[in-house]
NUZAZA-539968 format. One record per residue: y, z, x of N, C-alpha, C, CB in turn. Coordinates in steps of 0.001 Angstrom, whole numbers, plus 500000, padded with zeros to 6 digits. Glycine has a CB too. Layout:
% NUZAZA-539968
YZXYZXYZXYZX/...
This chain:
% NUZAZA-539968
050304733963329649048962733759329130048385732448329608048966733804327622/049225731440329739048727730127330163048258730167331609049814729054329992/048984730910332487048579730996333889047266731766334023049681731670334728/047095732799333230045862733596333319044658732815332812046007734897332523/044874732045331762043742731284331210043328730144332124044094730733329834/044220729641332985043868728532333876043111728996335124045125727789334292/043134730336335394042428730836336579040927730810336346042889732267336930/040160730592337433038695730643337285038223732081337083038001730026338523/036990732215336622036434733535336290036262734385337543035082733386335567/035937733773338679035709734531339914036997735210340401035158733603341010/038142734475340274039421735063340705039842736201339778040524733984340747/039574736062338473039901737129337534039122738396337856039614736686336102/037813738227338186036992739399338510037466740037339813035500739008338618/037871739179340794038344739712342083039661740468341924038518738574343101/040573739941341045041848740628340842041645741970340145042804739750340025/040698742044339201040432743310338520039842744338339476039487743090337340/038980743884340367038403744814341339039466745304342321037246744144342102/040414744429342699041493744833343609042403745868342941042321743602344051/042679745708341616043490746681340880042811748033340830043767746187339464/041497748028340727040763749293340714040849749995342057039304749059340343/040883749195343148040995749807344476042362750444344669040743748764345573/043436749762344163044802750274344319045067751498343455045803749192343981/044334751679342362044564752831341503044177754117342236043769752696340188/044921755214341990044549756479342632043206756981342121045628757539342391/042397757368343068041061757832342721041123759237342149040140757796343945/040265759526341275040212760849340654039616761838341645039383760819339337/040332762976341812039882763974342780038828764889342165041070764802343290/037914765277343016036893766234342590037398767652342840035548765988343339/036563768616342446036947770011342636037050770347344110035947770941341956/036188769755344898036206770010346355037484769437346979034947769387347040/037910768243346505039142767658347033040360768523346685039331766234346486/040409769060345485041521769935345082041556771209345932041400770303343586/040341771732346234040282772954347043040770772689348462038849773512347074/040374771548349043040829771218350393042341770974350442040087769987350908/042894770310349397044339770062349358045114771371349254044697769144348177/044584772316348488045239773608348349045211774386349655044579774418347246/044060774354350356043966775050351646044908774421352672042515775020352170/045012773074352662045910772401353601047370772763353302045711770867353533/047702772857352019049071773221351652049403774641352108049270773093350134/048462775573351929048698776951352378048805777033353883047587777869351893/048000776228354596048076776229356065049398775665356549046920775425356664/049905774641355860051211774086356241052336775093355992051488772787355461/052240775838354902053250776856354638053180777993355641053091777399353236/051968778309356083051811779390357067052182778946358471050383779902357060/052241777628358716052599777112360036051417776820360928053484778073360719/050213777016360438049021776734361257048645775272361256047850777545360768/049154774480360309048860773046360229050178772291360305048080772688358910/050178771083360893051421770311360989051900769873359602051220769078361895/053221769724359458053810769327358175053514767872357874055324769564358176/053602767514356616053372766129356193054518765258356683053232766030354647/054240763974356926055207763021357460055401761911356437054739762443358834/056677761536356193056936760452355249056848759109355934058303760618354599/057247758033355226057098756684355770058056756418356916057314755659354683/059143757214357046060088757044358147059775757920359344061475757335357674/058689758664359292058298759517360408058975760868360430058577758825361676/059630761273359303060291762565359245059374763585358587061623762464358484/059450764820359082058633765894358516059159766294357150058607767111359453/058244766643356256058576767108354909058383768609354871057701766401353821/059378769300354425059309770765354347058176771177353414060660771361353857/057208771960353893056075772328353027056463773292351914054975772947353856/057610773919352018058010774879350984058716774214349798058919775934351588/058900772883349836059479772177348699058496772233347540059826770703349065/058938772565346327058004772636345188057349771291344911058733773119343931/056226771374344244055443770163343991056150769226343012054063770533343450/056880769804342035057543768942341056058698768161341678058052769773339885/059121768533342906060142767781343617059516766812344610061094768728344337/058503767256345323057899766403346354057020765305345775057084767246347302/056431765513344592055557764492344009056397763397343376054603765111342962/056098762140343712056849760994343208056295760561341855056798759822344212/057128759954340986056640759440339698055622758320339894057812758933338846/054880758043338830053804757054338913054323755648339146052978757082337653/055567755345338654056076753974338758056622753656340144057158753744337726/056664754626341085057093754346342452055981753720343291057576755622343113/054737753852342845053574753281343562053548753719345032053599751735343480/053712755014345246053677755550346614052236755790347036054497756864346717/051977755573348337050625755770348881050487757147349510050296754686349920/051451757544350352051402758834351023052531759749350602051438758642352507/052689760872351278053793761791350953055151761166351286053626763122351718/056117761355350389057443760782350573058472761566349762057453759295350168/059706761447350200060840762023349455061875760943349135061502763171350266/061426759686349141062337758584348900062905758615347483061634757271349148/062148759115346533062614759165345152063694760213344933061458759436344232/063887761128345909064895762164345773066236761785346394064396763430346392/066290760688347113067541760278347738068452759635346699067278759303348907/069736759971346704070632759489345641070812757981345625071974760135345782/071059757360346777071247755919346864070572755417348134072759755546346849/070307754154348103069752753525349298070850753326350337069085752173348948/070454753006351560071411752889352649072378751728352411070678752703353978/071879750634351845072765749485351600073779749798350494071936748238351219/073375750568349494074300750903348410075361751886348878073539751484347219/075022752729349821075992753709350308077159753036351030075310754706351240/076909751873351619077988751162352298079042750679351309077430749981353086/078630750414350059079552749920349057080329751042348364078801749115348036/079904752287348565080572753407347904081906753703348569079682754657347924/082865754160347760084186754526348270084123755893348935085234754526347135/084843756044350014084844757309350731085678758348349970085388757117352164/085515759592350397086197760690349712087701760607349917085672762041350206/088149760115351065089576760077351360090358759097350513089778759747352784/089688758166349820090385757195348983090868757896347724089466755988348631/092181758004347536092712758790346432093267757884345341093797759746346930/093439758485344177094061757801343053095576757866343213093617758426341701/096216756728343199097665756693343273098243756636341865098144755491344113/099409757247341706100052757304340404101485756795340514100024758741339843/102046756469339353103447756061339317103621754568339489104219756780340382/104688754172340177105039752768340332104917752363341786106458752498339816/104843751073342011104749750520343353106157750160343825103805749273343387/106719750992344719108094750790345162108222749592346104108607752045345850/107109749101346614107175747942347505107470746647346751105872747801348267/107365746700345423107545745480344630108951745340344078106559745455343493/109927746080344625111302745987344140111887744613344475112172747111344752/112515743986343501113082742662343700114354742537342863112055741554343326/115138741544343174116391741298342449116345739999341655117564741263343422/115209739341341625115058738089340899113998738239339827114699736942341853/114186737523338735113201737538337661112060736597338027113845737130336304/110841737129337966109657736350338335109006735750337105108649737222339092/108400734633337299107788733921336177106559734706335687107388732463336595/106465734857334365105355735590333774105580737083333689104124735332334547/106760737573334102107042739003334055107491739410332661108110739378335089/107673740718332487108139741259331215109576740805330979108038742812331196/109845740262329788111187739769329501112198740896329340111168738922328254/111712742110329020112636743218328778113081743887330078111987744248327865/112106744278330948112454745021332157112224744236333441111667746290332209/111388743188333428111176742378334616109973742741335434112344742453335460/109142743705334996107938744069335750106829743058335478107467745502335381/106001742794336502104954741772336380103685742347335780104647741156337743/103516743663335830102240744272335467102038744400333965102130745622336096/103014744064333129102821744131331684103707743085331020103139745554331140/103497742914329731104271741962328948105288742707328065103330741083328081/106090741930327351107165742505326541106610743370325407108046741391325965/105461742979324854104887743744323743104424745123324196103716742981323122/104041745268325472103535746537325987104570747293326813102304746294326821/105815746869326803106841747523327623107227748859327004108090746618327770/107291749894327843107626751241327391109083751592327632106747752248328078/109849750711328226111256751000328443112063750713327174111797750176329622/113296751225327142114177751008326006114517749519325878115464751850326151/114409748969324677114744747545324508116197747281324884114486747096323053/116393746356325791117744746061326274118465745095325318117685745460327703/119771745240325305120560744344324464120511742925325003122012744825324374/120628742806326334120459741512326995119250741658327906121759741074327803/118243740852327691116978741018328397117148740705329884115895740115327780/116220741290330664116247741049332109115911739595332435115267741986332823/115323738889331492115000737482331715116266736651331905114180736932330545/117355737066331235118593736315331304119583736893332306119223736258329951/119537738225332516120501738837333431119979738997334849120910740173332907/118654739189334996118022739442336314118644740650337001118154738201337229/119060741649336182119682742865336724118796744054336397121122743075336151/118731745009337333117933746231337185116484745891336868118519747133336082/115893745091337716114483744744337544113648745991337809114061743573338497/112805746377336862111981747571336997110861747328337996111405747989335637/110461748343338776109338748166339714108019748028338972109262749347340694/107066747388339614105749747183339019104951748482339033104983746076339766/104158748687337977103276749844337954102130749636338946102729750089336525/101664750739339489100543750658340426099247750538339638100505751901341367/098533749454339830097261749225339144096143749767340030097045747699338825/095464750749339541094411751403340320093199750487340412094018752764339688/092728750184341626091507749365341739090280750164341311091324748853343188/089234749454340986087997750112340563087321750740341780087039749103339859/087207752055341756086611752801342868085204753230342498087472754034343237/084242752900343355082865753333343171082653754595344002081853752207343577/083014755718343417082943756979344137081531757523344137083894757994343532/081191758217345213079910758887345274080021760258344614079429759016346733/079011761095344819078993762408344169080157763266344642077668763125344443/080417763276345956081504764096346491082871763581346037081439764125348020/083027762260345936084299761713345505084604761999344043084319760240345742/083575761977343189083790762265341766084121763731341533082558761881340955/083606764624342371083829766054342171084932766603343069082547766814342421/085760765713343646086874766167344471088034766528343550087296765074345511/088325767810343412089339768259342461090751767998342963089165769734342173/090928767723344245092253767468344797092545765979344938092391768142346141/091681765144344389091890763707344496093086763294343644090624762936344066/094026762574344240095216762141343539096362763127343566094877761848342153/096196764258344242097276765254344295098330764821345306096719766658344663/099591764926344878100703764565345747101234765835346419101831763840344942/101126765956347741101587767201348394103090767428348275101209767181349860/103851766364347996105304766557347879105684767385346652106006765206347818/104774767504345661105067768319344491105181769798344857103990768122343430/104564770184345963104615771582346371105991771971346894103567771853347430/106796770979347258108142771288347766109006771948346695108827770011348273/108803771547345436109567772185344365109246773665344225109304771483343054/107960774019344404107572775431344335108176776195345506106031775580344333/108204775567346684108777776235347854110282776465347657108522775399349135/110986775468347125112430775630346894112711776735345872113046774302346411/111901776802344834112088777859343838111839779240344448111150777634342638/110812779354345278110523780631345935111657781019346891109182780552346701/112194780028347584113298780323348511114542780791347758113634779081349357/114793780260346562115926780721345772115777782196345411116069779879344504/114564782574344971114331783968344593114489784881345802112928784137343977/113942784460346953114051785280348163115500785393348626113187784691349285/116255784318348510117665784367348898118442785336348012118291782966348823/118137785326346707118796786267345794118439787702346145118408785971344338/117180787939346490116773789296346891117513789753348138115264789351347138/117674788847349093118386789214350323119860789538350037118286788073351356/120462788762349125121857789044348786122003790397348094122416787939347890/121066790711347200121119792022346547120910793152347543120071792108345443/120005792948348482119752793972349497120989794201350368118555793569350374/121656793095350780122858793235351597123986793906350803123316791858352113/124070793601349512125097794213348688124877795715348568125121793571347307/123606796129348397123307797553348285123572798281349609121847797756347852/123282797620350709123547798251352001125042798407352241122917797437353132/125819797443351805127276797535351989127891798629351128127934796198351664/127319798821349926127853799871349052127378801257349439127471799597347626/126393801358350346125921802667350802124760803213350010127030803642350754/124172802427349150123016802879348375121755802644349194122933802140347002/121471803565350096120331803396351002119047803967350420120621804056352338/119167804876349442117960805516348916117115804552348103118329806714348065/117768803831347222116993802947346347117116801500346712117412803126344935/117596801179347913117805799790348287116614799155348949118965799685349183/116382799569350193115361798891350992113967799159350468115451799323352440/113727800394349988112385800728349529112016799939348281112275802222349254/112962799806347345112659799075346125112426797596346392113777799246345125/113138796994347334112980795572347603111689795271348337114150795060348400/111169796253349096109964796018349882108701796429349160110052796747351181/108836796904347913107632797335347192106764796121346892108002798081345875/105505796276347173104575795187346888104191795235345415103311795278347791/104025794062344818103683794020343403102298794589343134103763792599342891/101416794552344128100071795086343920100068796602343798099164794664345055/101139797281344218101186798732344116101169799183342662102424799271344817/101702798346341777101770798730340385100397798705339721102720797822339648/099395798173340387098053798156339807097541799572339635097087797341340684/097894800489340566097430801869340462098078802598339289097714802615341756/099261802138338868099988802840337830099706802290336439101454802776338110/098834801295336332098542800710335013097766801726334193097736799372335145/098273802039333023097620802981332123097589802356330741098353804363332106/096550801598330467096429800923329185094983800991328738096914799454329271/094715800946327444093337801031326966092510799858327467093304801081325440/091302800152327888090387799118328345090676798593329716090397798006327408/091394799353330565091731798911331912091062799820332927093259798893332123/090372799219333855089693799975334902090265799532336240088139799765334850/090749800496337033091413800172338284090736800932339408092924800506338221/090414800216340471089876800829341680090893800600342779088467800241342063/091564801672343227092650801521344186092147801105345562093426802813344295/090892801362345859090369801000347180090093799496347265089081801794347485/089497798961346220089115797544346246090104796644345518087748797373345637/091102797245344871092110796469344128091468795584343068092933795606345088/090559796159342296089875795407341248090385795904339907088320795557341352/090848794998339071091368795344337757090596794563336706092891795052337660/090017795262335755089271794636334668090078794857333403087810795223334535/090624793770332848091451793870331666090756793218330479092814793229331909/091473793257329360091049792609328120089762793211327569090862791122328349/089555794488327803088443795197327185088993796096326089087644796021328236/088170796463325133088602797295324027087961798669324127088260796637322686/088573799616323458087995800947323375086787800887322454089037801986322868/085734801617322803084483801529322044084633802036320613083392802314322749/085598802924320377085779803455319029086500802479318114086543804753319085/087187801502318669087922800537317856086985799511317239088986799835318695/087436798945316124086659797889315474086813796583316244087103797706314000/085705795905316501085763794634317217086510793603316384084345794130317555/087147792659317065087964791664316379087131790781315469088703790810317385/085913790441315907085089789522315117084463790209313906083995788923315988/084627791548313768084096792260312614085152792527311549083485793559313055/086390792130311785087451792401310811087344791493309598088818792235311458/086895790271309782086681789355308669085436788540308974087923788430308435/084381788759308193083091788116308460082988786724307865081975788967307925/084069786219307286084048784868306749083981783870307895085287784604305864/083092782888307771082922781909308852084133781009309014081696781060308599/084965780873307978086149780021308044087411780785308436086364779345306715/087267782042308823088446782819309206088855782479310634088171784335309070/089678783316311236090221783038312568089102782923313600091212784139312984/089305782019314570088293781770315610088343782873316666088513780380316273/087187783362317048087070784380318093086447783755319328086226785592317608/087152783858320461086667783312321726085914784416322464087847782752322596/084598784333322581083856785430323221084087785515324729082378785271322954/084494784407325345084661784442326801085875785278327193084801783017327359/086999785083326495088214785835326799088453786995325838089402784912326775/087542787186324866087654788251323861089009788202323140087462789629324525/089400787022322729090702786847322100090532786195320734091635786001322995/091353786640319799091437786047318460092917785803318185090779786984317349/093339784561318314094759784252318303095350784269316888094991782900318942/094623783763315915095155783697314561094877784996313802094554782502313809/095511785108312632095361786300311809094044786239311050096544786444310833/093134787216311234091863787164310489092024787443309001090888788157311073/093142788050308588093376788370307176094303787350306520093970789777307040/094303786111307006095278785135306541095090784790305069095190783879307374/093855784520304630093586784073303267093076785186302365092589782954303288/093262786431302762092787787552301953093875788147301072092224788624302845/095104787644301171096192788176300368096939789324301007095672788612299070/096568789722302210097229790825302895098283790279303849096203791693303657/099426790917303872100488790521304777100220791059306179101842791013304262/100928790480307153100724790903308548101168792339308774101480789978309499/102137792843307959102601794215308135101649795232307525103972794379307529/100723794788306673099828795707305979098534795963306725099517795178304624/098222795175307743096952795307308451097211795857309847096210793944308526/096137796448310427096269797031311757096265795977312849095158798021312003/095610794824312615095544793755313615095764792436312900094173793760314382/096783791698313332097137790423312683097068789258313649098534790502312085/096254789343314687096133788251315651097031788454316851096456786933314993/096670787789317937097421787946319184098680787094319219096544787598320361/098742786045318405099943785208318421101156785945317864099704783934317624/100930786855316876102047787604316309102619788556317351101603788382315054/101727789196318119102201790093319176102849789297320301101041790945319728/102295788143320584102792787332321694104186786779321434101841786193321966/104490786465320162105782785873319840106692786851319107105588784627319004/106501788148319320107350789146318699108376789652319707106508790309318148/109385790378319192110395790932320084111325789860320622109734791660321231/111641789985321894112566789050322551111856787872323209113384789782323590/110588787649322840109850786551323458110454785205323109108396786587323031/110825785037321827111413783757321422112770783536322090111564783699319895/113560784623322256114850784477322928114671784073324385115645785779322841/113674784679325031113428784319326432112971782860326550112370785260327050/112139782413325601111688781013325627112857780059325418110614780771324548/113784780414324503114958779571324286115856779542325525115751780069323073/115988780702326202116795780733327420116163779888328522116974782174327902/114833779947328642114145779141329652114292777654329353112659779521329721/114180777287328072114352775880327687115770775404327978114027775684326196/116759776257327711118146775888328011118349775700329516119114776962327475/117721776575330350117858776444331801117241775139332289117202777636332513/116098774757331734115455773495332129116320772297331741114061773372331476/116863772332330525117715771222330092118987771143330938118079771376328606/119520772306331323120713772306332173120403771737333557121277773730332302/119240772100334111118836771528335402118652770022335300117538772179335896/118095769575334181117901768134333997119245767409333888117050767862332742/120263768109333355121595767515333217122405767583334510122357768211332107/121887768286335517122571768343336802123244769657337111123571767284336863/123068770691336271123670772004336511122697772839337324124032772720335170/123163773405338425122315774207339307122238775631338751122867774208340776/121199775903337964121010777222337369119515777508337309121657777303335946/119164778775337530117776779199337484117716780503336706117176779363338917/116791780572335716116767781731334831116334783001335554115845781469333663/115352782915336452114866784113337139115800784524338275113456783875337683/116324783557339012117181783879340151118604784215339719117202782720341132/119098783565338636120472783771338178120494783983336667121365782571338568/119982785108336179119924785309334714121297785441334071119112786545334395/122251786099334769123584786276334182124301784936334038124428787236335041/124204784120335062124838782806335014124242781948333902124693782097336361/122905782018333768122247781231332719122674781708331329120713781321332861/122806783032331140123201783550329828124643783175329493123034785073329784/125537783263330486126926782878330235127051781394329914127792783221331439/126312780565330626126341779132330338125817778841328931125513778363331379/124764779576328531124210779360327199125202779756326117122914780143327031/125869780925326294126852781360325303128002780368325209127385782755325651/128483779898326376129590778930326362129169777613325707130087778665327795/127962777173326012127476775901325454127305776003323942126138775496326111/126729777138323467126529777295322022127866777394321303125675778538321724/128842778144321879130159778246321249130872776914321169131014779224321999/130798776142322258131436774824322253130765773890321262131402774209323650/129461774012321124128726773176320184129141773492318750127213773373320358/129311774781318439129732775159317093131162774687316809129632776682316913/132046774780317824133412774304317631133447772807317341134256774617318860/132674772043318088132634770588317865132081770276316477131773769891318951/131059771033316074130444770800314774131430771107313652129177771651314618/132164772227313772133131772585312729134301771601312692133653774010312956/134746771136313873135854770163313888135443768845313254136334769917315322/134228768407313504133746767169312879133664767338311367132363766770313449/133196768504310917133094768751309480134463768770308818132376770066309219/135436769396309471136778769431308910137429768049308856137642770370309715/137206767254309883137774765904309879137169765052308763137548765227311238/135882765230308499135237764469307423135783764907306064133698764652307469/135976766238305880136498766723304606137935766272304383136415768241304547/138732766223305471140107765759305329140189764290304955140865765998306604/139262763500305457139307762062305187138744761735303805138529761296306260/137618762327303444136945761944302205137122762980301091135469761731302470/137605764174301394137795765190300375136480765866299995138437764578299148/136540766707298930135350767398298450135201768804298995134142766611298799/136292769349299522136216770700300075136019771740298982137475771018300872/136493771423297771136360772398296688134908772589296262137192771966295494/134058771597296534132650771733296158131888772651297113131986770362296123/132441772921298284131777773784299248132161775244299095132089773328300635/133154775529298260133582776910298077132586777653297186135001776964297467/132271778857297569131297779660296836132019780397295710130565780665297784/131462780400294494132088781153293396132111782651293710131334780899292068/132930783414293014132965784867293239131607785511292980134024785517292344/131387786644293646130112787338293502129930787845292078130019788502294493/131038788179291418130940788653290031130345787600289108132313789063289517/130624786310289407130037785238288591128610784935288999130875783975288694/128331785016290312126974784707290763125976785771290320126942784570292280/126408787044290360125517788141290017125853788735288653125583789218291082/126445787929287762126812788446286437125556788773285636127688787422285669/125541789964285007124407790411284219124903790890282866123627791529284949/124040790816281884124364791261280529123109791803279870124971790105279686/123302792673278892122190793249278145121973792530276822122434794728277897/122636791418276633122489790671275397121135789986275367123618789643275242/120371790218274307119010789686274185119037788369273439118084790689273466/118402787359274048118301786045273417116854785605273508119258784998274093/116311785133272382114927784688272335114900783204272008114113785501271294/114111782456272796114036781005272643112640780619272171114385780286273974/112548779463271535111254778912271120110705778025272227111386778110269792/109518777469272002108903776598273008109712775318273210107469776248272602/110377774888272173111182773674272260112535773937272893111367773071270887/112888775207273162114158775536273775115249775908272789114612774403274592/114917776064271506115909776438270512116017777957270428115553775842269137/117195778434270083117435779866269978116871780365268652118952780190270096/115964781355268737115375781933267524116226783092267035113926782404267784/116518784022267945117350785162267576118003785709268840116512786265266852/119020786537268607119690787178269722121038786598270026118851787097270922/121416785491269404122724784890269656123290784347268358122626783770270717/124597784167268279125217783642267079124808782192266860126738783764267166/124638781865265608124243780516265269125379779554265586123843780421263792/125130778547266388126229777638266759126698776821265573125796776703267887/127985776534265576128582775738264501128223774274264718130133775929264448/127785773626263616127408772222263720128676771391263829126548771772262500/128779770656264884129970769836265105129785768457264488130274769711266610/130897767887263984130863766577263349131187765510264383131853766510262162/130779764289264040131089763184264929132478762632264698130079762093264763/133189763165263658134551762771263371135510763788263968134772762632261857/136728763350264172137763764256264674138147765271263601139008763461265130/138287766538264008138590767604263069140031768068263250137617768778263251/140628768566262101141974769145262090143020768168262625141998770428262913/142868766886262242143835765864262627144550765400261345143130764652263375/145869765697261262146655765364260070147535764153260403147531766594259597/147383763094259616148102761852259877149079761572258729147109760667260056/150143760852259032151087760357258023151616761474257101150414759276257181/152004762586257684152658763696256968151762764363255930153907763195256287/150440764148256040149513764784255111149287766217255533148178764019255045/149052767113254551148794768518254815147304768831254837149484769374253781/146471767848254550145010767996254575144400766797255280144432768135253134/143177766942255610142493765879256357141911764871255390141381766459257262/141591763724255935140956762680255133139526763121254798140958761304255892/139171762995253504137868763403253022137870764757252359136904763407254134/139028765389252265139092766688251588139162766561250059140299767466252087/139304765361249538139389765126248082138426764014247720140851764759247636/137748764198246577136802763176246099136869763093244600135358763485246553/136940761878244104136945761653242661136112760409242380138407761496242106/135175760594241486134231759524241125133516758985242360134965758377240402/134103758045243021133397757447244179134205757526245452133056755998243899/135528757231245442136253757187246722136647758580247209137504756320246587/136906758639248556137400759856249183138907759731249350136702760113250553/139554760910249484141006760884249633141542762157250258141661760665248294/142894762363250056143573763537250605143775764573249489144944763136251248/143565765839249808143692766902248824145163767206248509142989768161249324/146046766927249446147450767309249253148139766421248219148205767238250582/147898765139248206148578764209247312147622763389246462149447763291248106/146351763655246531145309762967245755145324761470245999145484763244244267/145735761065247181145742759635247516144389759256248054146851759295248545/143902758090247590142595757619248026142716756526249085141799757105246835/143940756240249518144182755263250573144365756015251897145437754375250245/143581755659252894143574756423254160144873756247254930142396755991255040/145479755073254881146688754795255642147971755056254850146670753370256112/147862755721253690149046755976252879149879757103253454148651756302251454/151196757111253082152133758137253564152253759213252475153554757509253911/152174760465252896152157761569251927153595761860251453151509762855252561/153756761893250156155048762223249560155031763579248906155446761178248551/153965764314249013153877765656248423153407765565247036155199766378248466/
């Protein structure tokens, strides 16, 4: 405000007139008609295309909402500068598509000495002891300088462009594919061994033909509800329902019931979960019940055992060597039970208590009677059982000092005594 107020009146009027000149002039009806005719001529090819500030032709078929620049760009002529993602100088700073994300640790940083400022537990420089994810060592690497862990790879900040951000293979390690190739080779090797075995035994009818059958051939033989198969184009449309069946989302109209995924037409949970109906009473109880029924859980346990065995160093594969995997599992489970029972027996032998683990006879556990007993709210017996005898806090039927009766069986005036000899002294000897 201070700069504007110090200007003379003539300069203020000149600046306002200059702003009016720079503003876009309002077009008349005739100007709009001429612009429309020029646009149609450019589209027809009878008129030359518009040229931007760099001397490049602008495609006349580009829509107006794309070719017209916003008001804040202050453009004078036709241009497409507002549609370019980045300027030329900014593009030089962008990371190229080939720059990938690295993962894991930096193997170049392996050392045998403890470095100053490193993690006291493992010896890596990229983190401190509070953030260390390794197992806490009994003697820290700071004092032993042994088994220094490699440094983690710190990813630099990458300014990726549009193609780099949408590169789905960025950071993929091609060496991971070697594991898939080795697994495939194991299966193929097993197939070749089975084929050679069948040829040696003379089973030529079902040997070579069965091994060479393509898996896609079974597409023609699929016979299931909601499946459409075209043998010429090999197109299979699954996960459809019969039109006469009730749709999954109509079985329970409660909004809080099982979630229905319209894209895959799947309802994993039981829609009748909170209605009081059991899964055996309804026609459809969700896809998870069908998915985890039968031998599915056994197969999952066998697969988990095969993975754990491979991790332990045993060369076994569930698909390539199912018999070997099953025998190993049976042997491992049996040995585990033997070790468990031996440990239990050793503990019972040392500390005792084996009698507490014995189960009473079935006759005692399942003993039943027709005797009726009725109790009150306080837990007292009202009827149905014999009235219990009230027990005294004194010892009963104890005869001392040759007495034939108990103390308190005789009373005269005030003192108590013995009925046999009428003695009122408790420690007296009975003379009959």
